[in-house]
C-alpha positions, 0 to 999 in steps of 0.5 A: 699963314693963310692970306684971307685977302686973296680971293678964294674960288667960290667952289673951294669955299663951298667945299671948305664950308661943307667939310666944316659943317660935316665935321660939326654935325658928326661931332654933335651926333656922336656927343648926342649918342654918348650922352644917350648911352650914358643915361641908359640904366644898366642891366645887372645879372647876379653872379652865375644867373642866367636871367635878370628882371627889371621893372619900371613905370613910364610916367605920362610925360615919358614915352620910353626908358633905355637899358644896356647890357653886355653880351657876346656874339653867339649867346642864345637871348630872350627878352620878354615884356609883361604887364607890371602886376602886384597888389598896389603897384599895377598900372592901367597901361602897359609899356609893351614895345621892346626894341633891341639895338645891337652893337653892330647897328641893327635892331630887332623888336616887336610889341608885347610878350617875346620881343626878341629871341635868337642868337646875338650877332655881335659882342659888346654893349646892347641897348634895350628900348622899352616904350609904350604903344602910342597907338594903343594907349592914353598917356597914363602911367604905363608899367612894365616887367622885362625878363632878360635870359642870356645863355652862356656860350657853351649852352648856346652852341647847340641852339645857335648852330641851326639859326 
C-alpha cells in the first residue's frame, strides 16, 4: 500500500498529475468522438445500386449535419451537393459545403457541386459533413440534396490506376 504521508518529490507529483490529466482528456475526447459517430445518419445503398441520394434541411439554429457510410480502399467515389429543389420544398439558402472525413484521419472537400471525386484511400467508415457556408448565408433554413456514387472495386480499378 502506498504511504501518503511520505514526501513525494515535486517532479514526481507533476508527472503523476500530467499522466492523470492526459488519461482523462483522452477518455473525454474518445467518448465525444464515439457520441458524434453514433449520432451520424447512416447512408444506405439499395442492393446493387451505385448511387444513393440524401436530402435535408439545416434549421436556422443548425450549421451542419453528419452522415456515414462504409466503403473500401480503391473504390472510385463522387459526392455532389445541389440545392434542394421541388415545388414547395425549396429553401431560400443552400447548405453547400461538403467535407469527407476518411478512416485514415484525412479529409477532403469543398463548397458546392462536386465536393469529392477520387479513389478512396482506406477501407472503413467514412463520415460526410454537410454544412452551410457561414460567409454566404443569412442563417435561414438551408436545404441540400447530396448524391453519392461509389463504384465497385472491379469498376474502379482502371480509374484508380492512374490517380
